[in-house]
C-alpha positions as CSV (number, residue, x, y, z in Angstrom):
1,M,-21.6,-11.1,10.3
2,T,-20.7,-14.8,10.2
3,P,-17.1,-15.4,9.1
4,V,-16.6,-17.4,5.9
5,V,-14.0,-20.2,5.9
6,V,-11.8,-19.7,2.8
7,T,-9.1,-22.3,3.5
8,P,-8.8,-24.9,6.3
9,G,-8.3,-23.0,9.5
10,T,-8.6,-19.5,7.9
11,A,-11.7,-17.3,7.8
12,V,-12.7,-14.0,6.3
13,E,-15.1,-11.4,7.9
14,I,-16.4,-8.5,5.9
15,A,-17.9,-5.3,7.5
16,F,-18.3,-1.6,7.1
17,T,-16.8,0.8,9.6
18,V,-19.3,3.7,9.9
19,T,-17.9,7.2,10.3
20,S,-19.5,10.6,10.3
21,R,-18.0,11.1,6.8
22,G,-19.0,7.8,5.2
23,R,-18.6,4.1,5.5
24,V,-15.2,2.3,5.0
25,F,-15.3,-1.3,3.7
26,V,-13.1,-3.6,5.8
27,V,-12.0,-7.2,5.3
28,R,-10.5,-9.2,8.1
29,T,-8.6,-12.5,7.4
30,F,-7.8,-14.5,10.5
31,P,-6.9,-17.9,11.9
32,M,-9.7,-19.9,13.5
33,G,-7.5,-20.4,16.5
34,D,-5.5,-18.0,18.6
35,V,-4.4,-14.7,17.0
36,S,-0.9,-13.6,18.0
37,G,-0.4,-10.5,15.8
38,R,-2.0,-8.2,13.3
39,L,-1.1,-6.8,9.8
40,V,-2.8,-3.7,8.6
41,V,-2.6,-3.2,4.8
42,C,-2.7,0.2,3.2
43,A,-3.4,-0.3,-0.5
44,P,-1.9,1.7,-3.3
45,F,-3.9,4.2,-5.3
46,G,-6.1,3.8,-8.3
47,A,-5.2,1.2,-11.0
48,E,-2.3,0.1,-8.9
49,A,-4.7,-1.1,-6.2
50,A,-6.4,-3.4,-8.6
51,R,-3.0,-4.7,-9.7
52,N,-1.9,-5.4,-6.2
53,Y,-5.2,-6.7,-4.7
54,Q,-4.5,-10.4,-5.0
55,R,-1.1,-10.1,-3.5
56,E,-2.6,-8.6,-0.4
57,V,-5.2,-11.4,-0.3
58,H,-2.6,-14.1,-0.7
59,L,-0.3,-12.6,2.0
60,G,-3.2,-12.4,4.5
61,R,-4.1,-16.0,4.0
62,R,-0.5,-17.1,4.4
63,L,-0.1,-15.1,7.6
64,A,-3.3,-16.6,9.0
65,A,-1.5,-20.0,9.0
66,D,1.1,-18.3,11.2
67,G,-1.5,-17.0,13.7
68,F,-1.8,-13.4,12.3
69,E,-5.0,-11.6,11.4
70,T,-4.8,-9.2,8.4
71,I,-6.9,-6.1,8.1
72,R,-7.5,-4.8,4.6
73,F,-9.8,-1.9,3.6
74,H,-11.0,0.2,0.7
75,Y,-10.3,4.0,0.9
76,R,-13.4,6.1,0.5
77,G,-13.9,6.7,-3.2
78,A,-12.6,3.2,-4.1
79,G,-14.0,-0.3,-4.1
80,Q,-17.0,-0.9,-1.8
81,S,-16.5,2.1,0.4
82,D,-18.6,5.3,0.2
83,P,-17.4,8.3,-1.9
84,S,-14.4,10.2,-0.8
85,P,-15.1,13.7,0.7
86,D,-12.4,15.3,-1.4
87,G,-10.1,12.6,-3.0
88,G,-7.0,13.8,-1.0
89,I,-4.5,11.7,0.9
90,D,-5.6,13.2,4.2
91,A,-8.9,11.3,3.8
92,M,-7.0,8.1,3.0
93,I,-5.0,8.5,6.2
94,E,-8.2,9.1,8.1
95,D,-9.6,5.9,6.6
96,A,-6.6,3.9,7.8
97,A,-6.9,5.3,11.3
98,T,-10.6,4.6,11.4
99,T,-10.1,1.0,10.3
100,V,-8.0,0.1,13.4
101,D,-9.8,2.3,15.9
102,G,-11.2,0.2,18.8
103,L,-9.6,-3.1,17.8
104,T,-8.3,-5.5,20.5
105,P,-4.7,-4.6,21.3
106,L,-2.2,-6.9,19.5
107,P,1.4,-6.7,18.2
108,T,0.7,-4.7,15.0
109,F,2.6,-4.5,11.7
110,W,1.8,-2.2,8.8
111,L,2.2,-2.8,5.1
112,G,1.8,0.0,2.6
113,T,2.4,-0.2,-1.2
114,R,3.4,2.8,-3.3
115,L,1.2,5.7,-2.2
116,G,-0.2,3.4,0.5
117,G,3.3,3.4,2.0
118,V,2.9,7.2,2.6
119,V,-0.4,6.5,4.3
120,A,1.0,3.7,6.5
121,A,4.0,5.8,7.5
122,A,1.7,8.7,8.4
123,V,-0.9,6.8,10.4
124,S,1.1,4.0,12.1
125,P,2.5,4.7,15.6
126,P,6.3,4.5,16.0
127,S,6.0,1.4,18.2
128,D,4.6,-0.6,15.3
129,A,6.8,-2.1,12.6
130,L,6.4,-0.8,9.1
131,M,6.9,-2.5,5.7
132,I,6.7,-0.6,2.4
133,W,6.5,-2.3,-1.0
134,D,8.0,0.0,-3.7
135,P,8.2,3.1,-1.5
136,V,7.3,6.5,-2.9
137,I,10.2,8.8,-2.0
138,D,10.1,11.4,-4.8
139,V,6.4,12.5,-4.8
140,E,6.6,14.6,-7.9
141,G,8.3,11.7,-9.8
142,Y,5.6,9.3,-8.6
143,F,2.8,11.5,-10.0
144,R,4.7,12.0,-13.3
145,E,5.0,8.2,-13.6
146,I,1.3,7.4,-13.0
147,L,0.2,10.3,-15.2
148,R,2.4,9.0,-18.0
149,A,0.1,6.0,-18.3
150,R,-2.6,8.4,-19.6
151,V,-0.3,9.5,-22.4
152,F,0.4,5.9,-23.4
153,S,-3.3,5.0,-23.2
154,A,-4.2,8.0,-25.4
155,F,-1.8,7.0,-28.2
156,K,-2.8,3.4,-27.9
157,H,-6.4,4.3,-28.6
158,A,-5.5,7.0,-31.2
159,K,-6.7,9.8,-29.1
160,P,-3.8,12.2,-29.1
161,D,-6.1,15.1,-27.8
162,A,-6.4,13.2,-24.5
163,A,-2.7,13.4,-23.9
164,P,-1.4,16.5,-22.0
165,R,0.4,19.0,-24.1
166,S,2.7,20.3,-21.4
167,D,4.3,19.1,-18.2
168,L,2.2,16.3,-16.7
169,V,2.1,17.6,-13.1
170,T,1.5,21.1,-14.3
171,D,-1.6,19.8,-16.3
172,L,-2.9,18.2,-13.1
173,V,-2.6,21.4,-11.1
174,R,-4.1,23.4,-13.9
175,L,-7.0,21.1,-14.6
176,R,-7.5,20.1,-11.0
177,R,-8.9,16.7,-12.0
178,I,-7.6,14.1,-14.5
179,D,-9.0,10.7,-15.4
180,L,-6.3,8.1,-15.2
181,L,-7.3,4.7,-16.6
182,G,-10.8,5.0,-15.1
183,Y,-9.7,6.5,-11.8
184,E,-9.7,10.2,-10.9
185,V,-6.5,11.9,-9.9
186,N,-7.0,15.3,-8.4
187,A,-4.7,18.2,-7.6
188,L,-5.5,18.0,-3.9
189,L,-4.1,14.4,-3.7
190,Y,-0.9,15.7,-5.3
191,E,-0.7,18.8,-3.1
192,Q,-1.4,17.0,0.2
193,T,1.1,14.2,-0.6
194,R,3.8,16.8,-1.4
195,R,3.3,18.2,2.1
196,L,3.9,14.8,3.6
197,E,7.1,14.2,1.5
198,G,10.0,13.4,3.8
199,T,7.8,12.9,6.9
200,Q,8.6,9.2,7.2
201,P,9.2,8.3,10.8
202,L,12.8,9.6,10.9
203,S,12.6,10.2,14.7
204,A,11.5,6.8,15.9
205,P,14.5,5.1,17.5
206,D,14.5,1.3,17.3
207,R,11.5,1.2,14.9
208,K,11.6,-1.7,12.5
209,I,11.2,-0.7,8.9
210,A,11.5,-2.8,5.8
211,L,11.8,-1.1,2.4
212,I,11.2,-3.5,-0.6
213,D,11.8,-2.2,-4.1
214,L,10.0,-3.8,-7.1
215,N,11.7,-3.0,-10.3
216,R,13.3,-4.4,-13.5
217,R,16.8,-4.6,-12.0
218,G,15.9,-6.5,-8.9
219,E,18.1,-4.2,-6.8
220,P,17.3,-1.4,-4.4
221,R,17.1,2.0,-6.0
222,E,19.6,4.7,-4.9
223,E,16.8,6.8,-3.4
224,T,15.6,3.9,-1.4
225,L,19.1,3.2,0.0
226,G,19.4,7.0,0.8
227,L,16.1,6.8,2.8
228,A,17.4,3.7,4.5
229,S,20.6,5.5,5.5
230,A,18.6,8.5,6.9
231,L,16.3,6.1,8.9
232,E,19.3,4.3,10.3
233,A,20.9,7.6,11.3
234,A,17.8,8.3,13.2
235,G,18.1,5.1,15.1
236,C,15.6,2.9,13.2
237,R,16.3,-0.7,12.4
238,V,16.0,-0.9,8.6
239,R,16.0,-3.8,6.2
240,T,16.3,-3.0,2.5
241,E,15.3,-5.7,-0.1
242,S,14.2,-5.9,-3.7
243,V,12.3,-8.2,-6.0
244,E,12.5,-8.2,-9.8
245,F,9.3,-7.1,-11.5
246,R,9.2,-6.7,-15.3
247,E,6.0,-4.7,-15.8
248,P,5.4,-1.1,-14.6
249,W,2.8,-0.7,-11.9
250,W,0.2,1.0,-14.1
251,Y,0.2,-1.7,-16.8
252,G,-2.8,-4.0,-16.6
253,A,-4.3,-5.6,-13.5
254,R,-2.7,-9.0,-13.5
255,A,-1.3,-9.7,-10.1
256,G,0.5,-13.0,-10.6
257,S,-0.7,-16.4,-9.4
258,A,1.8,-16.8,-6.5
259,A,1.6,-20.5,-7.4
260,S,5.2,-20.9,-8.6
261,T,8.3,-20.0,-6.7
262,N,9.6,-18.4,-9.9
263,D,6.7,-15.9,-10.0
264,P,7.7,-12.5,-8.7
265,T,4.6,-12.4,-6.6
266,A,5.5,-15.6,-4.8
267,R,9.0,-14.2,-4.1
268,L,7.6,-11.0,-2.8
269,L,5.1,-12.8,-0.5
270,D,7.7,-15.2,0.8
271,L,10.1,-12.4,1.6
272,S,7.4,-10.3,3.3
273,R,6.2,-13.2,5.4
274,Q,9.7,-14.0,6.4
275,V,10.4,-10.4,7.5
276,I,7.1,-10.2,9.5
277,L,7.8,-13.5,11.3
278,E,11.3,-12.5,12.2
279,W,10.0,-9.2,13.5
280,A,7.3,-11.0,15.6
281,E,9.7,-13.6,17.0
282,P,10.2,-11.9,20.5
283,T,6.4,-11.6,21.0
284,R,5.5,-15.1,19.8
């Protein structure tokens, strides 16, 4: 497929990676000249992916000016990819691994957002640097938070019967599948993610890991600082940052223009680009 020039010196190439279990939609953003490194992006889940999409696009285009290619993809069951075999996180991890299989070796960095951070941590080799936007540390708390959006939506549209009558996660396990703002959340996704809880690369000495919280306070959460301490104790090189975001993740799909330095998206992208360039310095 012929690449499409999107900005001076930057092009985008779109393709499908074909697997025995379905096709995965892949977008590559890259400089027209030499490529010195690669960023692989693992998107968040469901409505959060829509909200974050433009941030990922903007970051890829900015990094292209620095000589990096960015690989983005849609999990099966989302976007342009084929349906998911089961809707679990194991399939999402498989999609991420498939996306980079066979690529030309380059210094590689991984970015995961929210549940995508769990995917990135599970699939990326310890030799690659890892950045997580708003890391999911308490899996059950994460599912309670995203399912709460269903309650608010039900009351907003005067449909109290759509709201769960008991514990949110218990309802998910009992019903097996719940519609969440147009996206399906199934019990397998919850159960498989719970099994991965705490399996971030704690035994990867010298690995570079950046944890960037996005919240109203603009400060790292206590649980994020706790994870950072555990990673440092295991020998990782950890950077903990935060950016102030006013709206919860599940609210709407507006991603921010990134046009103003006062926009939280712009601050997040500037910080992320800075961290990646600092990490890449010895190899540039």
